[in-house]
N, C-alpha and C positions, 0 to 999 in steps of 0.2 A: 808774807808772801814766802812761798817756799822756792829755792833754786829750781829752775827747770833746765834738764839735761836735753840736749839735742844730739842726735843721730847724723853727722855731716854726709853719710853715704843716704840716708834717707832723705834728708833735705835736698841734695844734689838729683835724687831719683825724681822726687815730687816736681822741682822746678824742671828737670827735663821733660817730665810729662805734661806740665803746663805749657810749656814752649810748643810741645808737638800737637797738644790739642788746640791752641789757639793760634797757631802757625800758619804758614802758607796754605792758601786754599785752591790756587791754580796758578797756572803759567800758560802764557800764550805768546808765542814767537811771531814778529812783524817781518815784513818784507825789507827792512832795512837794518835786520840783524842785532836790532834792539829790542828787547824784550819787555814785556809787562808782567807784573805780578800783582796778584790781587791778595790784600790782606785782609783778614777778618776781625784784626785789632787794629786800633790806634797806633800810629808810629808817627809821631810828630817831627821827628828828626828828618823824614823823608818828604821831598818837596813834590807836589803833584805836578805832572806835566800839563802843559797847554797845548791843545791841538784845535786846528781850524774845525768847525763845526762839519761833521759828516765824515771826517776823516779818522775813524778809529776811536770816535770819542764814546764816552759811555752815556747812557741816558740819565737825566736830572735824578729820577729816582734810585738809580743804582746805589745799594746798600756799602758795597765795598770801595775802598780807595785804590786807584790805579797808580802805580809808580812806575816810571820808566827808568832802566837802570841798564849797566853794562855789566857783564859777568865774567870775571876771570874765572878759570875753572881748573883744578886739580884732579888727576884720577890716581887712584892708589889701588893698588891689588892685593888679594888674599891668597892664601893657601886653599885647597880644598877642605870643605866643611870646617873652616877656622874663621874666628872673628877677632884674631890677633892681629894689630897693625904690626907690620914686618919693620924691623929697626930701619933699612934703608928708606922704607915711605915715611916713617917718623922724621926723618932728616928732611925730606923733600917736603912735608907736611910743614915743618918749622920753618923753613925758608919760605913757603907759601904764606904762611901766618905772619911773618915779620915783613912783609912786601906793604902791609897797612899800617900807618900811624896808629899808636895805641888811642889817641884821642880822635880817631874818625875810623873806629874800626867799621867794616861793612858787616851786613847780616850776612850769615854763612849756612846755606841751604847744604845740609849733609845727607846724600840718597846714597842708599846701601842697595847693591844688586845681587844676585847670584847667577850660578849657570843652573842648568834644568836638572840636574841631579836632586833624588829626593822629591818629596811632596810640595804642593802649592803653599800648604800650611807650613812645613818645616822651611821652606825657602824663606816665606815671608819672615818667619822668626830669626831667621839666621841673618837675612839683611837689615832687620832691626838692630841685632846686636852687633853687627859691623858699623851700622851707623852710631850707634852708641860707644863703641871702643873710640872711634874716631873722634868723637865729642869730648869724650873723657880726656884723651890726648890731647885736644885743642885746649881745654879748659886748662890742663897742667902747663900749658905755653902761656896762659894768662888771657885767654879769649874769655870774656865774660858769657856766662851762661845763656844771658838774654840775648846775645848777637848769634846765637845759633839756633836751628831749626832741624828737625829730623825727618826723613822720610823712608819708607822701607818699600820697595817695589819687588821684591823676591826677584822671581824669573822673567817677568812680564816685560822688560824692556832690555832685550839682549844687545850687546854692542857688536856680537860677532855670532860665527856659527856655533851650536851645541854640539855637533856631531863630531867635533876634532878637539884634540887636546889643547891646542893652542886656542881655538876659540872659546873653550870652555874657562880657560885660565884667563882670558879677556873679560868675560863676563862677571867674574868673581871681583867685584870691584865696590869702591865708594868714590862718588863724585863730590867733591867739595866745592861748590859755586859761591864767588863773593859776590854778593848783590850790592851795587854800589849806585846810589841814586846819582843822578845828574843836576 
């Protein structure tokens, strides 16, 4: 046998792509401020909710498992045309991550956003880079890559009005949602 050398950056990238491709497929908000998320892959550590028949229950033939969860969320902001997490936001991110015990890490849904500057294609790529840089920071804080999933929404979900400087700043963000099963 020959020794095999691996590139840690390539391995991390491949794991990230695997999580991205196999991750969350949809989110549904319910009336009680509890959400359901549908996973396209098996997650045995999450408990399936029990609901009376006819109340937001899924048909027997549904292929995806529904999971009831609460979701603490952190929003971090970025400079114009940047994917670098600001030092102050790194501290806030670390405080958010350490709220959860190491043996009970939630799934972190990391969603990148942009303002409306540039083209749709450019903004999707920028929001991907923002999500990835946030994920990289979290991995450095000890969060396992298997507990993160990425989304990139570009400018499609603005938090504020893109016609003002303040509004554009509020749209240049990443939300980190901790999905905690009940």
